[in-house]
C-alpha positions as CSV (number, residue, x, y, z in Angstrom):
1,X,103.9,59.9,153.3
2,X,106.6,62.5,152.7
3,X,105.1,65.8,151.7
4,X,107.0,69.1,151.6
5,X,104.7,71.0,153.9
6,X,105.8,74.4,155.2
7,X,104.0,77.4,156.7
8,X,105.0,81.1,156.6
9,X,107.4,82.5,159.2
10,X,104.5,84.1,161.3
11,X,102.6,80.8,161.3
12,X,105.7,79.0,162.3
13,X,106.2,81.4,165.3
14,X,102.6,80.8,166.4
15,X,103.1,77.0,166.3
16,X,106.4,77.2,168.2
17,X,104.7,79.4,170.9
18,X,102.0,76.8,171.4
19,X,104.6,74.1,171.6
20,X,106.9,75.9,174.1
21,X,104.3,77.5,176.3
22,X,102.0,74.6,176.7
23,X,104.4,71.7,176.0
24,X,101.9,70.4,173.5
25,X,102.0,68.5,170.2
26,X,100.6,70.6,167.4
27,X,98.7,69.2,164.4
28,X,97.0,70.9,161.5
29,X,94.2,69.1,159.4
30,X,94.0,70.2,155.8
31,X,90.4,69.4,154.8
32,X,91.0,70.2,151.1
33,X,93.5,67.4,150.8
34,X,92.5,65.1,153.7
35,X,96.0,65.4,155.2
36,X,97.1,65.8,158.8
37,X,100.4,67.7,159.4
38,X,102.1,67.1,162.7
39,X,104.7,69.6,163.9
40,X,108.1,68.2,164.7
41,X,110.4,71.2,165.1
42,X,110.8,74.6,163.7
43,X,108.9,74.5,160.4
44,X,109.4,70.8,160.0
45,X,106.3,68.6,159.7
46,X,105.3,65.0,159.2
47,X,102.3,64.5,157.0
48,X,99.8,61.7,156.7
49,X,96.7,61.2,154.6
50,X,93.7,61.1,157.0
51,X,90.2,62.5,156.7
52,X,90.1,63.7,160.3
53,X,92.3,64.4,163.3
54,X,93.4,61.4,165.2
55,X,92.1,60.8,168.7
56,X,94.8,61.2,171.4
57,X,96.3,58.1,173.0
58,X,95.3,57.2,176.5
59,X,96.5,59.7,179.1
60,X,96.6,62.6,176.7
61,X,94.2,65.4,176.3
62,X,93.4,67.1,173.0
63,X,91.7,70.4,172.1
64,X,90.6,71.2,168.5
65,X,89.8,74.6,167.0
66,X,88.8,75.4,163.4
67,X,91.1,78.0,161.9
68,X,89.1,78.6,158.7
69,X,87.0,76.7,156.3
70,X,89.9,74.6,155.3
71,X,92.2,74.1,158.4
72,X,91.6,72.8,161.9
73,X,94.3,73.2,164.7
74,X,94.7,70.5,167.3
75,X,97.0,70.6,170.4
76,X,97.5,67.6,172.7
77,X,99.6,66.8,175.8
78,X,99.8,64.6,178.9
79,X,97.2,65.7,181.4
80,X,94.5,68.3,181.1
81,X,94.3,71.8,179.7
82,X,93.3,74.8,181.7
83,X,91.3,78.0,180.6
84,X,94.6,79.8,179.8
85,X,95.5,77.0,177.3
86,X,92.1,77.3,175.7
87,X,92.5,81.1,175.4
88,X,96.0,80.6,173.8
89,X,94.5,78.1,171.4
90,X,91.8,80.6,170.4
91,X,94.5,83.2,169.8
92,X,96.6,80.8,167.8
93,X,93.6,79.9,165.6
94,X,92.9,83.5,164.8
95,X,96.6,84.2,164.0
96,X,96.9,81.1,161.8
97,X,93.6,82.0,160.0
98,X,95.3,85.0,158.5
99,X,98.4,82.9,157.4
100,X,96.8,79.8,156.1
101,X,94.7,79.7,152.9
102,X,91.0,79.1,153.3
103,X,90.4,77.9,149.7
104,X,88.9,74.4,149.8
105,X,89.8,73.6,146.2
106,X,91.7,75.1,143.3
107,X,89.4,76.7,140.8
108,X,89.8,75.3,137.3
109,X,88.5,77.1,134.2
110,X,85.2,75.7,133.0
111,X,85.4,73.1,130.1
112,X,84.3,74.3,126.8
113,X,81.4,72.2,125.7
114,X,80.5,71.9,122.0
115,X,77.3,73.7,121.3
116,X,74.4,71.5,120.4
117,X,71.5,72.6,118.3
118,X,68.1,72.5,119.9
119,X,65.5,70.3,118.2
120,X,63.0,72.1,116.0
121,X,60.3,74.1,117.8
122,X,57.6,71.8,116.4
123,X,59.1,69.2,118.8
124,X,60.6,65.7,118.4
125,X,62.4,64.7,115.3
126,X,65.5,62.8,114.8
127,X,69.1,63.9,114.1
128,X,70.0,65.0,110.7
129,X,71.9,62.6,108.6
130,X,75.0,64.7,108.8
131,X,75.0,64.4,112.6
132,X,74.7,60.7,112.3
133,X,77.6,60.5,109.8
134,X,75.5,59.3,106.9
135,X,76.5,60.6,103.6
136,X,73.9,63.0,102.2
137,X,73.8,61.2,98.8
138,X,72.5,58.0,100.4
139,X,69.6,59.8,102.1
140,X,68.5,61.7,98.9
141,X,68.6,58.5,96.7
142,X,65.2,57.9,95.3
143,X,64.4,54.2,94.6
């Protein structure tokens, strides 16, 4: 799936730092749109529709960290990660948290509903002939 996904300059620098320092593949999960964005090179991403982050292939290790309510950051590479890599992932998640929107959905204005009259306080009753679309003259006809 081809999606024009880009991040701000600061977020791009953070992702590049993870890639260069750790030699890791970087992915971002967008929970609002169920989309995984995989970093290719400087601010270029490949996107795919997925509800969750993929498991790493055999021989690769992966670490995930939530960025905010909407985004999750994943790094993966051959071999294991040490404590410094975990600390760097924590730093990156905090930095990306200020750059990536945390909104889970776009807010739409509420729909305008037609107002309905309440039934009489005495209870029950049926709709008036006008609400049913019956001409008033037919209702008032006396046999």
